[in-house]
C-alpha positions in Angstrom: 50.3 119.8 131.2 53.4 121.8 130.5 55.4 122.2 127.3 57.9 119.8 128.7 55.7 117.1 129.8 53.9 117.4 126.6 57.0 116.7 124.6 58.0 114.0 126.9 54.8 112.3 126.4 55.1 113.0 122.6 58.7 111.0 123.0 57.4 108.4 124.6 54.7 107.4 122.5 57.1 107.8 119.6 59.3 105.0 121.4 56.4 102.8 121.8 55.2 103.3 118.2 58.9 102.2 117.3 59.6 99.4 119.1 55.9 98.0 118.0 56.8 98.7 114.4 59.8 96.0 115.6 57.2 94.1 116.8 54.8 93.9 113.7 57.6 94.1 111.1 57.1 97.7 109.7 60.6 98.3 108.3 59.5 101.4 106.6 58.1 103.0 109.7 60.6 101.5 111.7 63.3 103.5 109.8 61.0 106.8 109.8 60.8 106.7 113.3 64.3 106.1 114.2 65.6 109.2 112.5 62.8 111.1 114.4 64.0 109.9 117.4 67.7 110.7 116.5 68.8 113.4 118.9 72.2 114.0 117.0 74.1 110.9 118.3 73.6 109.1 115.1 71.1 106.4 114.2 72.6 103.3 115.3 73.5 104.7 118.6 69.9 106.3 119.3 68.1 103.1 118.1 70.5 101.0 120.5 69.4 103.3 123.4 65.6 103.1 122.4 64.5 100.4 125.1 61.1 99.7 127.0 60.6 99.5 131.0 62.1 95.9 131.0 65.4 97.2 129.0 64.2 95.5 125.6 64.8 97.2 122.5 63.8 96.8 119.1 66.4 93.6 118.3 64.6 91.9 121.5 61.0 92.8 119.7 61.7 91.9 116.3 63.6 88.7 117.5 60.6 88.1 119.7 58.0 87.6 117.1 59.9 86.4 114.3 60.6 89.3 112.3 63.6 88.5 110.5 64.1 91.1 108.0 63.7 93.7 110.8 66.6 91.8 112.6 68.7 92.1 109.5 68.2 95.7 109.0 69.3 96.1 112.9 72.4 93.8 112.7 73.3 94.4 109.0 73.0 98.1 108.7 72.8 99.8 112.1 75.4 96.9 113.4 73.4 96.7 116.5 75.1 94.1 119.5 73.2 90.6 118.5 73.9 89.6 122.3 72.5 92.8 123.7 70.6 91.8 126.9 67.3 92.9 128.9 66.4 93.2 132.5 66.6 89.4 132.7 69.4 88.9 131.0 67.8 87.8 127.8 69.4 88.2 124.6 67.2 88.3 121.2 68.2 84.7 120.3 66.4 83.5 123.9 63.5 85.4 122.5 63.2 83.8 119.2 63.9 80.4 120.7 61.4 80.7 123.3 58.8 81.6 120.7 59.7 78.9 118.5 60.7 81.2 115.5 63.4 78.7 114.3 64.5 80.8 111.3 64.9 84.1 113.4 67.1 82.2 115.8 69.2 80.2 113.3 70.0 83.8 111.8 71.2 85.2 114.7 73.0 82.6 115.4 74.7 83.0 111.9 74.9 86.4 113.0 77.5 85.3 116.1 74.7 85.3 118.4 76.2 83.3 121.3 73.7 80.4 122.4 75.6 79.5 125.1 74.1 82.9 127.1 72.2 82.3 129.7 69.3 84.4 131.1 69.2 85.3 135.0 67.2 82.3 135.4 70.1 80.8 133.6 68.0 79.4 130.6 69.6 79.3 127.0 68.3 79.2 123.5 68.7 75.4 123.9 66.5 75.1 127.0 64.0 76.7 125.4 64.0 74.7 122.3 64.1 71.6 124.0 61.1 73.0 126.4 58.8 73.5 123.3 60.2 70.6 121.3 61.8 72.9 118.4 63.9 69.8 117.1 64.8 72.2 114.0 66.6 74.4 116.2 67.6 71.7 119.0 69.8 70.0 116.0 71.0 73.3 114.5 72.5 74.3 117.9 73.8 70.9 118.6 75.6 70.9 115.3 76.9 74.2 116.4 78.5 72.5 119.4 76.6 73.9 122.2 76.7 71.6 125.1 74.2 69.2 125.4 74.3 69.0 129.3 74.0 73.0 129.8 72.9 73.4 133.3 70.5 76.2 134.4 68.7 76.9 137.8 66.1 74.6 136.3 68.4 72.2 135.3 69.8 70.5 131.8 67.7 71.2 128.7 66.9 67.3 128.9 65.0 67.9 132.4 63.3 70.7 130.7 62.3 68.6 127.7 61.1 65.7 129.8 59.4 67.9 132.2 57.5 69.6 129.2 56.6 65.9 127.7 58.8 66.5 124.6 59.3 63.0 123.6 61.3 63.9 120.1 63.4 66.5 122.2 64.2 63.7 124.8 64.9 61.2 121.9 67.3 63.9 120.2 69.4 64.8 123.3 69.9 61.2 124.8 71.3 60.8 120.9 73.7 63.4 121.5 74.8 61.8 124.8 73.0 63.8 127.0 73.2 62.8 130.8 69.9 61.0 131.8 70.8 61.3 135.5 71.9 65.2 135.2 70.8 66.9 138.4 69.9 70.1 139.6 71.0 71.8 142.7 68.2 70.1 144.6 68.7 66.9 143.3 66.0 67.0 140.2 66.8 64.6 137.4 65.2 64.2 133.9 63.2 61.1 135.2 62.0 63.1 138.2 60.8 65.5 136.0 58.9 63.1 133.6 57.4 61.3 136.1 55.9 64.7 137.8 54.8 65.5 133.8 53.1 62.0 133.9 54.9 61.8 130.7 55.0 57.8 129.9 56.9 57.9 126.7 59.8 60.3 128.1 59.8 57.9 131.1 60.6 55.0 129.1 63.2 56.5 127.1 65.2 57.8 130.2 65.2 54.4 131.6 66.2 52.6 128.4 69.1 55.7 128.7 70.1 54.2 132.3 68.3 56.9 134.3 68.1 55.8 138.0 64.7 54.9 139.0 65.2 54.9 142.8 67.2 58.5 142.6 65.7 60.9 145.4 65.2 64.7 145.5 63.7 66.0 149.0 63.3 62.7 150.1 61.1 61.8 147.4 61.4 59.0 144.4 59.9 59.0 141.0 57.4 56.6 142.0 56.6 59.2 145.1 55.7 61.6 142.5 54.1 59.4 140.3 51.8 58.4 143.1 50.9 61.9 143.7 50.5 62.6 140.2 48.3 59.3 139.8 49.1 58.1 136.3 48.5 54.2 136.5 50.7 53.7 133.3 53.6 55.7 134.9 53.3 54.0 138.0 53.5 50.5 136.6 56.2 51.5 134.1 58.4 52.7 136.9 57.6 49.4 139.2 58.4 47.1 136.4 62.0 49.3 135.8 62.8 48.6 139.6 61.0 51.2 141.5 61.2 50.7 145.1 57.6 50.8 146.5 58.8 50.8 150.3 61.2 53.7 150.0 60.0 56.4 152.0 60.2 60.6 151.6 61.2 62.9 154.2 57.8 62.8 155.7 58.3 58.8 156.3 55.5 58.0 153.6 55.5 55.4 151.6 54.3 56.2 147.3 50.9 54.5 148.5 50.5 56.8 151.3 51.0 59.6 148.7 48.7 58.1 146.4 45.8 57.6 149.3 46.5 61.4 150.3 45.6 62.1 146.7 42.4 59.8 147.0 43.4 57.8 144.1 41.9 54.6 144.6 43.7 53.2 141.2 47.0 53.9 142.3 46.7 52.3 145.6 45.5 49.4 144.0 48.4 49.0 142.0 50.6 49.7 144.6 49.2 47.7 147.5 50.5 43.9 146.4 54.2 45.2 146.5 53.9 47.3 149.8 54.9 46.4 152.7 52.2 46.6 155.5 52.6 49.9 157.7 52.0 49.5 161.2 50.1 52.4 162.3 47.7 51.4 159.3 45.1 49.8 161.5 43.2 48.3 158.4 45.8 47.0 156.0 43.4 46.7 152.5 43.0 49.4 150.0 40.1 51.2 151.4 41.7 50.9 154.9 44.5 53.0 153.8 42.3 55.4 151.9 40.4 55.8 155.1 43.5 56.0 157.4 45.2 58.5 155.5 42.0 60.9 154.5 41.4 60.9 158.5 45.0 62.0 159.2 44.6 64.7 156.6 41.6 66.3 158.0 43.2 66.3 161.5 46.1 67.7 160.2 44.3 70.3 158.4 42.0 71.3 161.5 45.4 71.4 163.4 46.7 74.1 160.9 43.5 76.1 160.3 43.0 76.4 164.4 46.5 77.7 164.3 45.9 80.6 161.9 42.8 81.3 163.8 44.8 81.9 166.6 46.7 83.9 165.0 49.9 82.4 165.5 51.1 83.7 162.0 52.5 86.5 161.4 49.9 89.4 159.4 51.5 90.2 156.2 49.1 92.9 155.5 51.3 95.7 154.0 50.9 99.1 154.8 49.1 101.7 152.4 51.4 103.6 149.8 51.1 107.1 149.8 50.4 107.9 145.9 50.6 110.6 143.7 47.7 112.8 141.9 47.1 111.8 138.5 45.6 114.2 136.0 42.2 113.3 134.0 44.5 113.1 130.6 46.7 110.5 132.5 44.1 108.3 133.5 42.7 108.6 129.9 46.1 107.5 128.5 46.1 104.6 131.3 42.9 103.3 130.2 43.8 103.1 126.7 46.8 101.1 127.7 44.8 98.9 129.8 42.5 98.2 127.0 45.3 97.5 124.8 46.7 94.9 127.6 43.5 93.4 128.1 43.2 92.6 124.0 46.8 91.1 124.1 45.6 88.9 127.0 42.9 87.5 125.4 45.2 86.5 122.6 47.7 85.0 125.1 50.4 87.5 124.0 51.4 87.9 127.4 54.6 89.9 126.8 52.5 92.3 124.5 50.0 92.8 127.5 53.3 93.2 130.0 54.3 96.2 127.7 50.7 97.9 127.5 50.2 97.4 131.0 53.9 98.9 132.0 52.5 101.9 129.9 49.7 102.5 131.6 51.3 102.2 135.4 53.5 104.9 133.8 50.5 107.0 133.5 48.4 106.0 136.5 50.7 104.6 138.9 47.6 104.7 141.5 45.5 101.9 139.9 45.7 98.5 142.0 44.1 96.9 139.0 47.0 97.6 136.6 49.6 95.8 138.8 47.5 93.1 139.4 46.9 92.3 135.7 50.5 92.7 134.9 51.2 89.9 137.8 48.8 87.9 136.3 50.7 88.2 133.0 53.9 87.6 134.8 52.6 84.3 136.4 51.6 83.1 132.9 55.2 83.7 131.6 56.5 82.2 134.5 58.4 85.1 135.7 57.4 84.5 139.5 59.7 87.8 140.9 57.8 90.2 138.6 54.4 88.4 139.5 55.2 89.1 143.5 56.7 92.7 142.9 53.4 93.6 141.1 51.1 91.7 143.7 52.8 93.6 146.4 52.6 97.0 144.9 48.8 96.2 144.2 48.2 95.3 148.2 50.0 98.2 149.0 47.6 100.4 147.4 44.5 98.5 148.0 45.5 96.1 151.3 41.6 95.2 151.7 41.1 93.7 148.4 41.1 89.8 148.4 42.2 89.5 144.7 45.3 91.3 145.7 46.1 88.7 148.5 45.3 86.2 145.6 47.8 87.5 143.3 50.7 87.4 146.1 49.6 84.0 147.0 50.0 83.0 143.4 53.4 84.2 142.9 54.6 82.6 146.2 53.2 79.5 145.1 55.0 79.8 141.8 58.2 80.1 143.7 57.0 77.1 145.5 57.5 79.2 148.9 54.2 77.5 150.1 54.0 78.8 153.7 54.4 82.4 152.2 51.7 81.6 149.7 49.4 80.3 152.6 50.0 83.2 154.7 48.9 85.8 151.4 46.0 83.3 150.6 44.7 83.2 154.4 44.7 86.9 154.3 42.4 86.9 151.6 40.1 84.4 153.1 40.0 86.9 156.4 38.7 89.7 153.8 36.5 87.5 151.9 35.5 84.1 153.8 32.8 83.4 151.1 35.6 83.6 148.2 35.8 79.4 147.2 38.9 80.3 144.9 40.8 81.7 147.9 40.2 79.2 150.6 40.6 76.3 147.9 44.1 77.9 147.3 44.9 78.3 151.0 44.0 74.9 151.6 46.5 73.6 148.4 49.1 76.0 149.8 49.2 74.0 153.4 49.0 70.7 151.6 51.7 71.4 149.3 53.8 72.6 152.3 53.6 69.2 153.3 54.5 67.1 150.1 57.2 66.9 147.9 55.0 67.6 144.6 58.3 66.7 142.0 59.6 70.5 141.2 62.9 71.5 142.7 62.4 73.9 145.6 64.1 77.4 145.1 66.9 78.8 147.2 65.8 80.9 150.0 
């Protein structure tokens, strides 16, 4: 290794230790490393510039781990920007709110953090506090005058609370006059979200607040979604509130047919007495409906698989990438970083795992497993775009690896691009026909492409 390369590696390691000190709350080490990294621009300027591959700085890491004392040093002594954004447009406040660090989040707001700032996905601190049920922070933010109906790409805070079964958060937001019928661009409402989550408690609160029980999104009503989920209690609740059992979705299916497609006999039994007879069902009985729908699904599934076997769908196998040579020393460093990533993943500390795998990739960009592992971390964090980018990089390095296909399909599935997901899973099945996980994922993606599952469809 040349002297310049050695110096660059030393700086990189020092940067990682600096950010890790912010994460762990080691203020003395943070100050020491900050001074060592200062290149003459001034300590505050240097610290503000020290960021990881995702443009997260010390303030992001400290906020995400609830290290309030580190935040105080960075904001009160170094005067850093409290609203600084990372690559995903997330501020320190958003990081603190998502992780449930209430005291840190409140401190940041008192230091002029703007709670209305949204990430690239449109989520604010209010959305995250609603989603995890942080009632103390919710009350604090609402008391600061934050708009209770702030909209994001995934809807209002009430939709987030309902979709995560946060009954107390739903109640609090409704008490602050949150709109029970607020819609996303794809017409998803809090009631649809609660039905998809199977939350009877949230459903009751929303209905009492005036939520429309026959609202539709993609042609599906809350009753369609409840039938798909299969909760008898939720189905009965909706029926009692006036849900229409004869409404049809975009596939011209009634809720009873959706329940039958899932093989949910109990749901079919509940819906049978209130559903008008369907002409193309030869035997109008609970068992007759179940048998007819199952037969139809098997026929359509056979048609889809036959179509794929005839190569009517495009081959999405990416070309193999040209990759640089990696020195033994770099491979060793990559292995060490990978081990840290694996340990963090076991602790379910997915962001720390992402950081470790990013370091490993920097050392060894030829190792497909690093991209595969980081893709899985992004999936666990709900970051579909990042998960897909890593999955594609993984497939580029190892186009014949079934797991790479699975990672790509899983990312598309999270984005609700079901046809692309099915294509990726199918490529994996072609490589490993005995892989039950891939076969099941492929079939589920095909099935999901035909039905609406109660979640918003992303923009193309």
